[in-house]
N, C-alpha and C positions, 0 to 999 in steps of 0.2 A: 338348526341353520350354524354353518361355518363360522367358528371365530375368524374376523380381520386379522390379516399380517401386522404384526407391528416392523419397524424397523428395523428391529436387532431379528426378526424372519426372513426378511427378506437379504439379508446382508448373508447370513448363512446358505442363503438359495444361490449366492454369486459363486460361483467357486474361484474367482481371481482372488478371493480374500482369503484364497488357503483352510488347509484341512483341518480338522480338529483333531488330530491323532489323540488317541487314550497317552502316549506315553506324556508328548506333547503339554496335554491338560492335566495330568499328575504334576509336571517338572513344574508346571507355574503355579500347582496349586501351592506346592511343597514351597516355590520359591517364597510365593504370596505370605504364606505363614512365617517363614525367616525373615522376610523383611519385616511384619508386622511387629515380632518378637526381639529381632537387634537391630534394626535402625530404627524405627519407632518408639522402641521398648513398651509394647502395647499387650494386652493379653483380648481375648474376645469380649469378655466380660466388660472390661474398661472403655475398648477403643472407640470413637466415632466414625460418621460414615467418612470424615476428612481426614482420618488415620488408615480407613481399608482405602481410599481414592491414594494417597500417598504411597500404599501396598502397593498395588497394582502399578502404580506408574514407576516404580522403583523393579519392580519385576521388569515390565516391558523393558527398561531404561538397560537392565542385564543384557538384551539379547542385541540393545545398539554397540552395547560399545565391544563386544569383542571385532563388530564388522568396522568399527571405529577407527581399531588401531589397529584393523586389517587396512583401511583404506589407505591411515598414513603411511603405510610400510609399502605399498603398494605406491603409493608416488613417490614415494623417496628413492626406490629402485627403478623405480622408471624414469624420472628425473619429470615428469610433463611442463611442458608451459602450465605457468598457474594464473590465474583473475582474481583480482577483488576485487570487492563491487563496494563501492564506499559510500554509505546512506546515513544520514540521520536520524529518521526511521523506519522503525519495520514495522508493518502494520501488523496488530494483536489479536490473538487466535486461538483457538487451545490445540495441544498437542498430542492429546494422551490416543485419539481415535485416530489419525493423520498416520502417527507410529506403526497403530496398529494394523494400519488398511497396506503400509509402504512395507512391510515387514511380513505380512502375509500371515500375521499373529488373530487377525478380529476373533474369527470363529472360534480358534481356541479358547481365549484371554475368558468370549460370551458364555462359553462351558466351565472355563471354571471356576467364574464368578458366580453361574446360577449352583455349583453343586454345592458352592461353597455358603449358598444363600442370600447372596448377594444381586443389586439389581444393579445391571452394569448403565443403561441410561441415568441413573440415579449420582454415579459413582461418576461419570460424565459431566456431570452437570456441575458437580463442587468444583471441578477444572475453573481455576482465573484464564481468563483470557491470557495468554502469555503469548508469544512473539512468532509471527507465520511470514514466509514471502511468498510467492507462487514463482518467481525467477529462482530462490534458490534451491527450490524442491526442484525446477528443472535442470537446473543444472547440477544437480549430485543425479537424477532417473536419467539424464544423458550422459555419465559418466565423463560430466568435465572438472580437472583437479579448480576448485572453485571456493572461495573463502568470503563470505559475508562479515564485514566489519562496520559496527555502531557505537554504540553508546548505551551503557547499561542505567536507563533514566531510574531514581529511586521511586515515582510518582511519574504514571504514562499520563496519556491524554487524561483528561477529565472526565470524573462519573458527572453525567445530567440527570437533576429533578426538575421535575415541571411542577411548582409551586404558583396554584393563582393563574395559571398559563403562562407563567414567567420561566426561563430557565435560568437555573439555580445549579453553580459547579459546587462540584465536592471533589476530598483528592482523590485519585484513581491509586490506592497503595495497593498494586496489583502484588506486591512482594512480600507482605503481610506476615503470611503462611508459609514463605518458601517457595521453592523452586526445583522441584525435582528433576527438572533434564539440564542443568546448568553445573558448570563444575568450574572453581577458581584455578586458575593459574596461576598464584603469587611468583612461580619462579622468571616468569617471563615479564614482572612489572617493569613498566618504561618511564623515565623523567621527563615530563613535558616543561617549558620554560616560557615564561611569558616577563612581558616589560623589560627591564635592562635598559643597557647601549650598547653601542654597537663599537668595536677598537679595528683599525684599521692600520696594519701593522706592516712589515718588511715580512714576518711570515705569513702575511694571511689576515684573514676577515674574522674577528674575534665577539659572540656576544656575549658580554659579561652581566656580570651584578642584576641574574637573572633572578625570578621568584620561579622556586620546582610547585611542582604537583604530580605525583604519580599518578600513573595511569594502572590500577590492576584488571587484567584479561578475564573474562568468563565466558567459557565454551559451551555452548550446544548447538547436541548435533542435527545436520540435517541429512536426514534419512530419503535416499532413493528410492522411485521404485524397484521393490522385486531385483534389486541388481548388487545388493550386496556393499553398494557403495553408503559411506556413511562423512556427506561435508561437516563442515566447522566455520557456526556463525559466533565469531571474536569479539563481546563488546566489551568496552572497558565503563570503568566504573572509578572516579576519582577520588584519590588519597593524599591529606596531606605528609610531607615525611617528617620522621621522628625526630628531627636534630633540633632537639629545645635546649636549650642550654638552663641546667640543673641550678646552678649557681645563683639564678634569677626567683629559685625558688622561693626566699622568705622575703620578697618584694612584692611579691604578687605575680611577676612575670610570669611562672610556669603555669597558673589557674588561667591568665588571660590567653598564653599562647594553646593552652588546650582547647579554650572558645575558639580559637581565631579556626582551630583549624576545620571549622564547620562553612567556611568563608571559600575555602578550597573545595571542600567538598562537594557545593554548589552545584560546580560545575556539571557534574550527575544528575542533578539533584528530581530537575522536573523537567518535562517535555513541551518544548514550544509547540504551542497548536498553531496548526498550517491554516491561514484564514486569508491566503492569499494577499495579504497586505504585508510589506514589508518594513520592520520596525528595527532600525538598527541599535540595539542593546549592547549592550558590552559584553554580558554573559552569555550571549546569543553569539557573539563573537569568537569566545573564549571555547564554545560547546565545538564551535566546527574550529575551530583550530585543534583543541587537544586531542578530537577522534583521528586529525590526519598526522600530527607529529606521532602520537602513539602506533599507529596504523604501519605507518613509512618506515621508522622503526623494526617494526616488525618483519616487514616485508624484506627489507633488507638483511637482517637474518637470517630469515628463513631461507633466503637466496644463498646468502655466505655458506651455509652448514647444506646447502645442497650440491649433490655431483658438478653439479655445471659448476655452480661457485667455488668450488674449494682450491681451484687455482689460484693464481696470483690475481689477487680480489680486480685493484683498478683499471687491470686490460681485458679483465672479465669482463666487467661491469659495461663496458662499450657495449657490449651485448643484450644488454636487461632486457631489453625490451622482446627478444629473443625466446625470454623466458617469463616475462610478467607482464601483462595487462593489466590496467587498474582503471576502470568505470568508476566516471564521476555521475554519482544519481540527482540531478540538477544541480546547481551553486554553491549547495551548500559542504562541498566536499572539495569547493576550487582550490582552499588553499595549499592541497596539498601538490600543486604547481609549483611556489614557489619554496614549499615548503622540499620537495625532491631537488629546485634546483642548491638551495642552503646544503644539503647533505653531501650532493654531491658537488659542490663547490669549496664550500669552507671545508669542511668534515674530509672529504675523501678526494680533495685536491685535483676534481677532475676538470680541463679547461672548459670555460663559457661556455662556445662553442658548442665542444665535443657534449655538455650538461646537457647544454638546450636542445640539441640532437636526440638524447635519449629521451628527454622529460615528452619530446613530443608526438615520439615515437611508442612511448609506455602508456601515455593514459588518452582516455577518449571521454566527451561527455555527450551528459543525455538531458536533451531540454524541456521541460514538462509544463511551461508556461508560456504561452504569451503578453499576458496579464503586466501591459507598465508598470502598477503597481507593486507587482507580484516580484520582481528579480534587485534582486541584490545588490543596492549600492551603498558600501561603505565608506565613513568620514574619514579622509586624509588621517584628521586628527586622534581619532582612536586606534587607528593603525599607528602612528608613530609612538604612541603612549605605551602599548599593548604589545607588538608585534614589530619593532623599529627595524628589525634587518630585515624583514618580510615586505617593509614599505623602500628599501633600499633596492629589494631584488625589484618587485613590481616595476618601479620609476626605469630600473635597467632594460627592463623586457618591454617598457611599454617604447624608451627613446631606440630601441632597436626595432622591433614593431614599427613605428611612424619611419623609420627613415626607407625602411621599405617601401612602406606608400606610398611616401613625397617621391621618391623614383619611380612608380608606377606610375604616378597622379602629379606630377610637379605642377605646382602652384595650386593646385586643388584644396584649399583649405579647411570650406568646410565639409568634405568628405574627410580630413585629417583630424576634424576636431569629431565628428561622426565614430571615427572609428578608434579614438581614443582610452585607452583604458583607465584613464583619469578624467572625470568631466569637471569641467571649470565651472562656477557658480559662487554665490555668497558662502556656499560649505563644499569645500573640494570633495569629491570622490568615487569613490575603485568603481569601476563596472563589473561585476563577478563574472557575468555573462563573457562579456568580451574576454577577460581574462581563460576563462576557457576554452574559447573558443583559439585565442592567437595558441593558448598552450597545447591543444591538442589533435590528436591524427583525424581523428573524427567527430564528428558534430552529427547528432540525429533528434529525428522529432518522434512521437510516440505512435503516432497516426498518420496518413499519409496526406488528410488535408492540411494537419499541423505541420505537419513538415514542408509542403511547398509554402505555409505564411511563411515562415521562419525564413525559406527563401528567397521568396517574394518581398517582404516587408520589412519583418524585426529585424532580420539580421542579411540586410540587403546586400550592404557593400563588403560584408565580408563573403558573402557566397560569390558575389562577383569577382572576387580577389583569388580566392580556393577554392572552388566550386567542388573540386574532389573532396570534396572534407565532409561534406553537405549528405547526408542518407536519411533513411526513416526507416522505423523497427517500431511497426504496428504493435502495440499492447498486446499481452493476454495470460490467461489465469490456467490453473492448474486443474484440470479435468481430476484429478486423485481429489481434491477437497470441495470443488463445490459442482460434484456430481454424484461419483460414487458414495461418496462418505453423506452429502446431505442431502441426497435424495435418493437411497439406496433403491425406491423402487421403480423410476424411472432408471438408472442405471440398467436394474434387470431387465424389465420391459426391451428395452435397448441391446440387451446380450445376446437376450432370445432370438430375437431377429439376425442382428447380423455377428454373434459371434461377442468376444471380450477383446481382442485386440486392438480397438480403439480407442484403451484406457489409455494405450501408448500411443495410438498414432488416431489421433481426434481427425483426422482428414474422411478414415472410414466413415461418421457418419452419413456422408452424400450416400451410402447405400442404403438409407433410410428412406430415400425416395422412391426405392420400388416398392412402398408400402405406403404410400402418401392414400391410395385410395382402399386398404383394405379395411374395411369394418373391423374387424379382433381389435387388430393396430392401432384403431382411432380410438375403438371405446375403452382401450386398455391405459393409453395414454390420458385420456380424458380420467380417467378412475383414480389414476394416480395423482391425477390433478387436486381432484375431488378429495382426496384424502388428505393429502397434505394441507386442503386449507381447513378440513375441520380440526388435522391437529393443530394448526394456527388458533387457528376459534378459540380450542380448548386451553389453548397455551397462554391469550389473550387475556379470558378470565381469569382461570387461574393466577395470574401475576399481574395483571392491570386491574383486573375486577370490571372489565371490559367489555360485553357480549355482541358478536356480531352476529352476522348470517352468512351462513355460508355458503349461501347459496347465491347470493348475490356478484357480480364481479368486483374483485380485488383490485383496485386501481392502486398501483405504489410508486412511491418515488420517495428514494431514500438517499441523503449521500449530505456531506458537508449543507450548511445553511449559506447560500451567499445571495447576491444580484442576480450574476452570472447565469445562475444555474436555474433562475428563474421560479423556485417557488410559488413568486408572483403572480405569476400567469395560470398556475394550478387553481390557484386561489379564485380566481374572477371564473374561472372556468366554476369551480364549484360552486358561486352565488351565483353565477348566471343558471345554473342546472335545478338549485335551489328556487330561485324565482319561478322559473317555467314551472315545476311541478306543483309552486304554488298556487299559477295560474289557472293551471290543468291537471287538477289533482285525480282528474279520473281515467287520465292519459294511461296506457298501459308502458311505464317506465321502466328503464332497463333499469332492475337494481343497481348500486354499486356502493362498495366499502371504499373509501379514499384514505390512505395511508398515506401520509407523513412524516418525514423522522430524517434526522441529524444534529448535530450540535453548531450552535455557533460559536466562532472564537471570541472568549472573555471581553475582549474589548470592542466588539462591534455590534454596536451599536442597532444599524439597520438590522441585521441578519438575527438580533434577538425582540427588536419591533414585529419579524416577519412571522419568528415564532408564534411572539404574543398574538397575534392576528389570525392565524393558523387556530391555535387553540381557544379563539374567540368568536369564529365563525363556529367552528364544532358545539361549541355550548349552545349557539343558537340553533343550530341544526338539528342537532340531535335529540333534542328538548321540543320538536315540535311536532305535536300529534299529527298534522294533515300530511307533512311526508312519511314520516314512519319509518319502516327499512326501507327504503327505498332510496336512501341516502342518507350514509353516517360518513362521520369525516374524523379521524383518528389520529392523533399525534404521535409517536413512536418513541417515548422515551429513551434518553441512554443507546439511540442508535449505536451498533458494534459489530466485531466478526461473528462474535455469536447467536444475536439477534439477528444478523442478516443471513447464518445457513438456515434459517427456522423460515421467513419470511420469503426468502428468496422461492425455493420450493412450492411456496402458496401462490406463489401472484398472478395473476392473468395480467396485467398490465403493466409494461415499466414505461417511466415517464421522462425522455430524455429529452429537456426540452428547453438547454441554453441554445444565448441566442448562437448565430453559426458564423463559428471563427473565434468563438472565444473557449472552447472548451478542449485543453489538448489532445484527448483520446477517448478517457472514460474505462471502466473496469467492470462496473456495475450494470453497465449495458450489455457487456457480454455474457456474464452471471446469468442476469434472467433470461436472455437468450437459449442459454444452455439448459436451462432448466422449466422453459416451455412456458414463459411469457411470452406473448406478442406486443411490438418497439412503437409508441406515438414520441414521435421525436423530429427534430430536424436534422437538419444535412450537418450536422457538425461531427466533428472527433471521430470515433469509429463508426458511428451511424451509416455514416457514408459509405462506406469499409461489407458494413454488416448488410445494409440495403443493395449493395454487386453481388454477394456471398449467396443472400435465401431469398432474393429479387425483390424488387422496388414495391411490387406490385404485394409482397406479405410481410411491409410495414407499413405504419398509418402514417407517413412522412407530410409533414406541414409548414409552411414559414418560409421565410426568407432564406434563400443562398449567398454565399460569402459574397458574390457580387452584386444582392441584392442589398445587403449592409451598407457596404462599400458606395453604392450610387445615394443612397438613401445619407451619408453623412456627405456627400459630397454636395447632394440638393439642400438638409438640413433636413432631422428627425423635430415634428411641430406633435406633440404630443397631444395638446388639446386639439388638433382638428382631429384624430381619432374620437375622440374623445366627446366630442360634438357633432360628429356623424352617426355614430354606433350608438342606439338608444339603449340599447344591453350592458355594453361596457358603460356607457352614460352612470346605468340605474347602479348598477354594482358600483362604481366606483362613489358614488355620491352615497349609498348605503354607508361605505368603510370613512368615507369621510365627518358625515353626519351622524355616526355612534348610535348605528344600527346594533352591531356588532358589538358594543361599546358600552350599553344602556348609563351606564353608574359615573361614566368617563367619555362625552361624546365627541372630547377634541383628541384622544388618546393616538392615534393614527395620522394626525394632520400633518406629519413629518414624513410618512411614507409616503399620502396622498402627495406631495407637495412633489416629492423626489419622482417618484413615477409622471407626472403634469412637467416639470420642468428640468430635471436634472437626473432624468435615466438615460445613461451610459447605453444599455441592452433591448432596449427601443420593444417593453414589453408588450404595448398598445398595439404597433404592428404587426404583430404576428396574431395577435387577438380572434382574428373573425375566421381564420385558416384554423387556428386551432380549435375551435369550438366547433368548425363546420369539420373537421376530423375525428373532433369526441363524438359528433354523431353519427356517422360512419362506425367508429367502434363500436358504440350501442348497439347498433341496426345487426352490424356483426354477430357479436354474443347473444344472440336471441335464437340465432342456428349453433348449435353447440356442431354440430360436426361438419363443417367450415371452419369454423373457429378454429376447431384441433386437426385440423388439414393445414392450414397456415401455419400451425405450433408444428406440425411436424414438417414442413418448410423451414421453417426457422432453427431446429435444431438441427437439421441433417448441412444447415449453411455454417455449423460454427466451427468444422474444421481449422479453418484458418487462426480462430481466436484462443490457439492454447497457448501457452506460455512456451511447452517444447517448442513450438513452431519460432517464438520470437527468438530465444538462444540458442536455437538453431543458426538463428541470423547474425544474432550479436556474433557468437564463435567463430562463425566463416569469414565475415566481412569487416569485423571488426576487430579480433581478438588475436585471426591467426588462428585456430583450433580447432580440432574435427570432433562432431559429437559421435558418441559410440553406446549403442543401445545395448553392448556386452557384458555380460556379467565377471564381476573380479571371481575369486577363490575366497567364499567364505572360511570360517574357522572351524576345524576339525569341531572343536566343541565351542559353541559361541560367546560361553560363559569362561571358558578359560583357555584365554586364546595361549599361546605356547611364547616368550620372550627370551631370547638371550639378553646378557648385561649390556652385551653392544650395540644390541638392538636398540635396549628400553632407551640407552642415551642416543642414537640417532634420530631416534621416531618421537625424544622431546616427555618420556614418562618420566623420565631421573636424568638430573645432570653427572656431571664428571666433579 
């Protein structure tokens, strides 16, 4: 019997991953040993697996460096427009394999590590979750001169442990072993100012008596797909200045000053969890200004050093938008608007009107949420203390903005109040979304339905004033990571049918429709899915000591735990299914393994109670001998990108069940769709466009549409009426409330039940019946593997729109004024030893004058 193919075997079959030439393999082995000896100072007698991983990572990084330098040379010579993508967080994921794929090194690295007696998959598993971003991958792959800017957090989003069914947070010390991909750039360190006071003099405005924190940049290469372009993600780390007064040493001041450095460096210590609840904490505002201030200084430095900016700067600065585009990813970097105004007006002495024109033409804003509680509103008092000059600038922006609105709508005081950047009340607050809209030339949502909602409701007043600003840019995912890398078996099966160009042009997946009735292709797709399920089942057993049936339907909901994501609706279905099996144990039920994963923000009590409910339901269901293997409930501890790369290729059913009108877009839904899972979902976020692309008949769509939700809001949502009218719903809720799933603490979930019955903004009960009916259709179709797989093929074929390459191309052409290119740039003759002159090294920032 033939040995089954491993993922490594399949990757070697995909020619787009590069050839393992003998010379290339020999060079890789030589460089691997060189790094083991000279970088890590180890030999094979004492080296650990982690040492081998670092040796391999440094070997692969060597192949990036020449391309990285050449890319910067290319940008200097061509002086293209540059786009700067500002985000307070980039998702965590592994870098090594993605880099090997994009550089066509994976086969050679596989062979080299094999010849060295090492296991590539073992080495990859050692890598910490580092930093990734679909958009940065696509920007590099499309030849755009792009830079990602953010904060180099010492601790990322917490690691989640489940202890007795409860979430426990542990620090994510992701840098404890170092990061082989980053390069510190102390020569570009920038000062960032806080506190102080503002002086208005005849010479202009000065912000004085400030406290200074230094921003130290760390650069990470972002390789494009097979085009020799390597862009840069620059993350800032906070450092205290070293201006201690040594005369204080004898009186203890020096020691205290050293200890106080920690206070300054706390700015980049930890990533705030995104819980969709805004909390106005000073540290968070410091983080937001820190990244913006450092980044804008860097942008202007680079602009001045460019060919375009090398003439008289103030004159050329009037055309900054011609060479620079700044994309604000949500409101977190909104302070870029007043900070750029401060730099232009106070430092560069540009007149206010001209400076404001430059800011608007340069900045653009992406909105990511319609939930009112998630929108940032900073107290004016906090601004007055921390950023006094910026508060003045925001007041002046608001004054001029409201003058314009007053002229357009004379006497409409309600509209003026709604559109003000400053919200009056017990605590005066600055509405950061309003600041972003007023200070940007483009405002976009991230799915068509989301963009319509912000135009028609959330920002309706602003849309009526400036309709040309508002656009839609439906989110996307990179097929390099989310198919080729995480599901090589499916990538190969597709390549055999339609060739390999789809990796660059995902629209070519439409060609798969020709094979939707091809029995051989149907068998191949189903076979890959089953292999992925068996692999994930083995992973669960090895790492979590949980045994599941790989022949059961893998029903998966993985995302942040939040009321609007409606994990509670999933729980009600689980309980209903459990009760039905108990009532009719001899019926031929479709076996299901329901897996739910996600983190609850540490301060979000309801989300933590939802996790406890899921685990408690699992304790009862999984240990009921009557149910057996027909229903299992698994909570996936510490869900993260690395785990997503394993579970998404294995999933049969993807749960996307948020209340219509609450999910901005989602990208998990796209990842599941591309990897051959069928979607059960509401018409919310990107689900709407997924249904259009694949055909609504090829998704399991249920529940209220946005207009139904709006109508129910007007009528008044009465959860109790559903509870009284639907017997199975009443039974499930009573079991939760009565302690059936928490026998040792019968009242444990009373708060959850009270919320569902009396305070549920997301209307779980209203969609319950339709959801249950839809799940019955899912179970029925799963019993017919051929028809199920044909529907899967329809979904994969409809994924072309959801490539981040398409998304970024639209941003480039319609917002940034840039043209994507699939052309390669010239690679260095020797990628390990690019030749630079001294003048080139100065120009490209390799050395300073």
